[in-house]
C-alpha positions in Angstrom: 0.0 0.0 0.0 2.9 2.4 0.7 6.0 3.0 -1.3 9.1 5.1 -0.6 10.0 5.2 -4.3 11.3 8.6 -5.4 8.7 11.1 -6.2 10.1 14.6 -7.0 6.7 16.2 -6.9 6.1 15.4 -3.2 8.3 15.1 -0.1 8.6 11.9 1.8 6.6 13.4 4.7 3.8 14.4 2.3 3.7 10.9 0.9 3.2 9.4 4.4 0.4 12.0 5.0 -1.2 11.1 1.6 -1.0 7.4 2.4 -3.1 7.7 5.5 -5.4 10.3 4.0 -6.2 8.0 1.2 -6.9 5.1 3.5 -9.2 7.2 5.6 -11.0 8.6 2.5 -11.5 5.1 1.0 -12.9 3.8 4.3 -10.0 1.4 4.9 -9.3 3.1 8.2 -12.5 3.7 10.2 -13.3 6.1 12.9 -11.7 5.2 16.2 -9.1 2.8 14.7 -5.6 2.9 16.0 -2.8 3.4 13.4 0.7 2.0 13.8 3.0 3.7 16.3 5.6 6.1 15.1 8.4 3.8 15.7 6.8 0.7 14.2 5.7 2.6 11.0 9.2 4.0 10.6 10.9 0.6 11.0 8.4 -1.3 8.7 8.7 1.3 5.9 12.3 2.2 6.2 11.9 5.9 7.0 13.2 8.0 9.8 11.3 8.5 13.1 11.3 12.3 12.6 9.7 11.9 9.2 6.8 9.9 10.7 6.5 12.4 13.6 6.2 15.2 11.2 3.6 13.4 9.1 1.5 12.4 12.1 1.7 16.0 13.3 0.2 17.2 10.0 -2.6 14.6 10.1 -3.5 15.8 13.6 -3.4 19.4 12.5 -5.7 18.4 9.6 -8.2 16.9 11.9 -7.7 13.3 10.6 -6.0 11.8 13.7 -6.3 12.2 17.4 -3.3 11.7 19.7 -4.0 9.9 23.0 -1.4 10.1 25.8 0.5 6.9 26.2 -1.8 5.2 23.8 -0.9 6.3 20.3 -2.8 7.9 17.4 -6.4 7.1 16.4 -8.6 8.1 13.4 -10.9 10.8 14.5 -14.4 9.6 15.3 -16.1 12.6 13.7 -15.2 14.0 10.3 -16.6 17.0 8.4 -14.5 16.1 5.5 -10.8 16.0 4.6 -9.0 19.3 4.5 -6.3 19.8 1.9 -3.7 22.5 1.6 -3.1 24.1 -1.8 -0.7 26.7 -3.0 -1.4 29.3 -5.7 -0.8 26.8 -8.4 -3.2 24.2 -7.0 -0.4 21.8 -6.0 -0.5 20.1 -2.6 1.9 21.7 -0.2 3.2 20.8 3.3 0.6 22.8 5.2 3.3 24.7 7.1 1.5 27.2 9.3 2.3 28.9 12.6 0.2 26.5 14.8 1.7 23.5 13.1 5.2 24.8 13.6 4.5 25.7 17.2 3.7 22.0 17.9 6.4 20.6 15.6 9.2 22.6 17.1 8.7 21.3 20.6 8.2 17.7 19.5 11.5 17.9 17.6 13.3 19.8 20.3 16.2 17.4 20.2 16.5 17.0 16.5 20.1 16.8 15.4 19.9 19.5 12.7 17.4 22.0 13.9 18.4 25.5 12.7 14.8 26.6 12.7 14.4 26.6 16.4 14.3 29.7 18.6 16.2 28.9 21.7 19.8 29.0 23.0 21.7 25.7 22.8 21.6 24.1 26.3 25.4 23.6 26.2 25.8 27.4 26.2 23.7 27.9 29.4 25.1 27.9 32.9 24.1 24.4 34.0 26.3 24.5 37.1 25.0 27.9 38.0 21.4 26.6 37.7 22.1 23.7 40.0 23.8 25.9 42.5 21.0 28.4 42.5 18.5 25.5 43.1 20.6 24.2 46.1 20.9 27.7 47.5 17.2 28.4 47.2 16.3 25.2 48.9 18.6 25.7 51.9 18.8 29.5 52.4 15.3 30.8 51.5 13.6 32.8 54.2 9.8 32.4 54.6 7.3 30.0 53.2 7.5 28.5 49.7 3.9 27.2 49.8 1.9 30.4 49.1 0.7 32.1 45.9 3.2 34.9 46.0 2.6 38.6 45.5 0.3 39.8 42.7 3.1 41.8 41.0 5.7 39.1 41.6 8.7 38.5 43.9 9.8 41.9 45.3 13.6 41.2 45.5 13.6 40.2 41.8 11.6 43.3 40.9 14.2 45.4 42.7 17.0 43.6 40.8 15.2 44.2 37.4 14.7 47.9 38.5 18.4 48.3 39.0 19.2 46.7 35.7 16.7 49.0 33.9 18.2 52.0 35.6 21.6 51.0 34.1 19.8 51.0 30.7 18.7 54.6 31.5 15.1 53.6 32.1 13.8 54.9 35.5 11.5 52.2 36.7 10.8 51.6 40.4 9.6 48.1 41.4 6.0 49.3 41.6 6.1 49.8 37.8 7.1 46.2 37.2 4.8 43.2 36.8 6.3 39.7 36.7 4.8 37.2 34.2 5.2 33.6 33.2 7.6 34.5 30.4 7.4 37.0 27.5 4.6 35.1 25.8 2.4 35.5 28.9 3.3 39.2 29.0 2.3 39.7 25.3 -1.0 37.8 26.0 -1.9 40.0 29.0 -1.2 43.2 27.0 -3.1 42.1 24.0 -6.1 41.1 26.0 -6.1 44.3 28.0 -5.2 46.8 25.2 -6.8 45.4 22.0 -10.4 44.9 21.2 -11.8 43.0 18.2 -11.5 45.2 15.1 -8.8 47.4 16.5 -5.9 48.1 14.1 -2.6 46.9 15.5 0.8 47.4 13.8 3.4 44.6 13.9 6.8 44.0 12.4 6.9 42.1 9.1 8.6 39.8 9.3 7.9 39.4 13.0 7.0 37.1 15.9 4.6 34.3 14.9 3.2 33.7 18.3 2.2 37.4 18.5 0.3 37.0 15.3 -1.6 34.0 16.6 -2.7 36.0 19.7 -3.9 39.0 17.6 -5.7 36.8 15.0 -7.6 34.9 17.7 -8.8 38.2 19.2 -10.0 39.5 15.8 -7.6 42.5 15.5 -6.9 44.2 12.2 -3.2 43.4 11.7 -1.0 45.7 9.6 2.6 44.9 8.9 5.4 47.4 9.1 8.3 46.3 6.8 11.7 45.9 8.2 15.1 46.9 6.8 18.6 46.1 8.0 18.4 49.3 10.1 15.0 48.6 11.7 11.5 49.5 10.5 11.1 51.2 7.2 10.2 54.7 8.3 8.9 55.8 4.9 6.6 52.8 4.8 5.5 53.5 8.4 4.6 57.1 7.6 2.5 55.9 4.6 0.7 53.3 6.8 -0.1 56.0 9.4 -1.8 58.0 6.7 -4.0 55.1 6.0 -4.6 53.6 9.5 -5.0 54.7 13.1 -3.3 52.0 15.2 -4.1 51.3 18.8 -0.6 50.0 19.4 2.5 48.8 17.6 4.1 45.6 18.9 7.8 45.7 17.8 11.1 44.0 18.6 13.7 46.8 18.0 16.8 45.0 19.2 18.2 41.8 17.8 15.0 41.4 15.9 13.3 38.0 15.6 13.6 36.8 12.8 16.0 39.1 10.9 18.6 39.7 13.7 18.6 43.4 12.8 18.5 46.3 15.3 17.1 49.8 15.1 19.5 52.6 14.5 19.3 55.5 17.0 17.8 57.8 14.3 15.1 55.2 13.5 14.2 54.8 17.1 13.8 58.5 17.6 11.6 58.7 14.6 9.4 55.8 15.8 8.8 57.7 19.1 8.0 61.0 17.3 5.4 59.2 15.1 3.9 57.5 18.1 3.4 60.8 19.8 2.0 62.5 16.7 -0.4 59.7 15.9 -1.3 58.8 19.5 -0.5 55.1 19.7 1.4 52.9 22.2 4.6 51.0 21.4 5.1 47.6 23.0 8.8 47.0 23.0 9.7 43.3 23.1 13.3 43.3 24.2 13.8 39.7 25.3 17.3 39.5 23.7 18.7 42.6 25.4 21.3 40.7 27.4 22.6 39.1 24.1 23.4 42.5 22.6 27.2 43.0 22.6 26.7 46.6 21.4 24.6 47.5 24.5 22.2 49.6 22.5 19.7 51.8 24.4 16.1 50.5 24.5 13.2 52.6 23.2 12.0 52.9 26.7 15.1 54.9 27.7 14.1 57.6 25.2 10.5 57.7 26.4 10.7 56.8 30.1 7.6 54.5 29.9 5.2 57.2 28.8 4.1 55.6 25.5 6.5 52.6 25.5 5.6 49.4 27.3 8.7 47.3 27.9 8.9 43.5 27.9 11.8 41.4 29.1 12.4 37.7 29.9 15.1 35.4 31.3 14.3 32.5 29.0 17.1 33.3 26.5 19.9 33.7 29.1 18.9 31.7 32.2 16.8 28.7 30.9 13.7 28.3 28.7 12.4 26.1 31.5 12.3 29.1 33.8 9.1 30.9 32.5 10.0 34.2 34.1 9.3 37.5 32.3 8.2 41.0 33.1 6.4 44.1 32.0 7.6 47.6 32.7 5.1 50.4 32.1 3.3 53.5 33.2 2.1 53.1 36.8 -1.6 53.2 35.8 -1.2 50.6 33.2 0.7 48.3 35.6 -2.2 48.5 38.1 -4.7 47.5 35.4 -2.4 44.7 34.2 -2.0 43.4 37.7 -5.7 43.1 38.2 -6.1 41.4 34.8 -3.3 39.0 35.7 -5.0 38.0 38.9 -8.4 37.6 37.2 -7.0 35.4 34.4 -4.4 33.3 36.3 -3.8 34.6 39.8 -0.1 35.1 40.5 3.0 34.0 38.5 5.3 31.4 40.0 7.2 32.8 43.0 9.3 29.7 43.1 10.6 30.3 39.6 11.1 34.0 40.4 13.1 33.2 43.5 15.2 30.8 41.5 16.0 33.5 38.9 16.8 35.9 41.8 19.3 33.4 43.3 21.0 33.0 39.9 21.3 36.7 39.3 22.8 37.3 42.8 25.3 34.5 43.1 28.1 36.4 41.4 28.7 34.4 38.2 25.8 35.6 36.0 27.7 38.5 34.5 30.5 36.2 33.4 28.0 33.8 32.0 26.4 36.5 29.9 29.8 37.5 28.5 30.5 33.9 27.5 27.1 33.6 25.9 27.7 36.7 23.8 31.1 35.5 22.8 29.7 32.1 21.7 27.0 33.9 19.7 29.5 36.2 18.0 31.7 33.3 16.9 28.7 31.3 15.7 27.3 34.3 13.8 30.6 34.7 11.9 30.9 31.0 11.1 27.2 30.6 10.1 27.3 33.7 7.9 30.5 32.6 6.2 29.1 29.1 5.5 25.7 30.4 4.3 27.4 32.6 1.8 29.6 29.8 0.6 26.5 27.7 0.1 25.1 30.4 -2.1 22.6 32.0 0.3 21.9 35.8 0.3 22.0 37.5 3.7 19.6 40.2 4.9 22.2 42.2 6.8 25.8 42.1 8.1 25.1 42.1 11.9 27.3 39.9 13.9 25.6 39.4 17.3 22.4 37.8 18.5 20.8 34.5 17.8 19.4 34.8 14.3 20.4 35.2 10.6 17.8 36.0 8.0 18.8 34.6 4.6 17.3 33.5 1.3 18.2 30.9 -1.4 18.4 32.6 -4.8 16.8 29.6 -6.5 13.7 29.4 -4.4 11.0 32.1 -4.4 9.0 30.2 -1.7 11.0 28.9 1.2 8.3 26.4 2.1 9.4 24.2 -0.9 13.0 24.2 0.4 11.9 23.6 4.0 9.7 20.7 2.8 12.6 19.1 1.0 14.9 19.6 4.0 12.5 17.5 6.2 13.4 14.4 4.2 17.0 15.0 5.3 15.9 15.4 9.0 16.8 19.1 8.7 14.3 21.4 10.4 14.2 24.9 8.8 12.0 27.8 9.6 10.5 29.1 6.3 9.9 32.9 6.2 6.1 32.8 5.7 5.8 31.7 9.3 7.0 35.2 10.3 4.5 37.1 8.2 1.1 37.9 9.7 -0.6 36.9 6.4 1.7 33.9 5.9 2.5 35.1 2.4 5.1 33.2 0.4 8.7 34.5 0.7 12.1 33.2 -0.2 13.5 34.1 3.3 14.4 31.7 6.1 15.4 32.1 9.8 18.6 30.4 10.9 19.5 30.0 14.6 23.3 30.3 14.7 23.5 28.0 17.8 22.2 25.1 15.7 24.2 25.6 12.4 27.3 23.7 13.2 26.4 20.6 11.1 28.0 20.4 7.7 25.0 18.5 6.4 22.9 21.7 6.6 25.2 23.6 4.3 25.7 20.7 1.9 21.9 20.5 1.6 21.7 24.3 0.9 24.5 24.2 -1.6 22.8 21.5 -3.6 19.2 22.7 -3.3 
């Protein structure tokens, strides 16, 4: 029933998907039937486990299969019909979308060649510092560990963040800080509080896919502001402001995800001038601030939290497992956000916040950050050199941060290239995932911490 014979029109993953889709459509697999496990299907058909994982993910996303914990995958018991994905030419495509990627990227967290992921390699994090902080917290913590914690978060950590912001020339007392369960939680709180269905919201394009999902679910009118190697395209922004009246602009001015670019000082000043003239808020996502070897000033330092709402997180520099982020904003907004945080989820995790505080105060975190920036700088130089040798075109010539934005000159739609890469167990991040309208684009995001495998560049050179 199934063959792995070469088929240049479809990827191996797509052939596995089509195999099961046909069986379901033809009635050979009935509602509620269990299909072979990932490992058994991979072994019996001579394909990789990751290929089957990817195919099963797509079948789940298409509503054809249902995963049951510790039991396997089953044909859905209720079908409204089989959903297919088509590109502009009518050909079947992989069905890459933001939700699909959000699931896929975690399930393939430990894939060998995974340049499409968004996190720091674990080997670059301070594992010994994490263990020591955990021991110190368990033996030297004063007071109870069993309560809910304070609504705004652990006060000593808020003082520590306040000191750090003051060094960034942002005056922000602890009362103007709200701890959150990571930057994604912070974005969610702000979107729910600030944006109503139908409101116009500006976003970076390309930009952060999880932000787009939040805004789409709320029913916002999303307008993309194009990015250049020096930050947002100011001429395009001015034209958009003649056409729209945004409630807010969610932007990532430093070490931008996905391009890796940072705003110039002149661009940052112009952004703030336009925000004042047109009366909108700027939500500054600055989660990579500690990775910036140039120590650029945040937008918030030029505005002092009047129109700018500042987001930070420790996931990139401490550990992704520590879901600790924060919002710095005008006092009135912080009070509203605190109430909304309590209504929707009570407090954030004081245990996680105490852990981060221990790590920040044990005397080795500054050295860790320097080592992390050095690792990123070396990886940036090496990745950029190899991408150019493989024939890729780079978006800019920045040499710090986590990401490189690049395109293949032979592929106008990076989904096609990403789809072919899956057959080689290479997990790329096609650029349409970073567009709010998911329009086709030749660009891809590369995480320099996961670009050390020669197989990646050999694939790109031959693509």
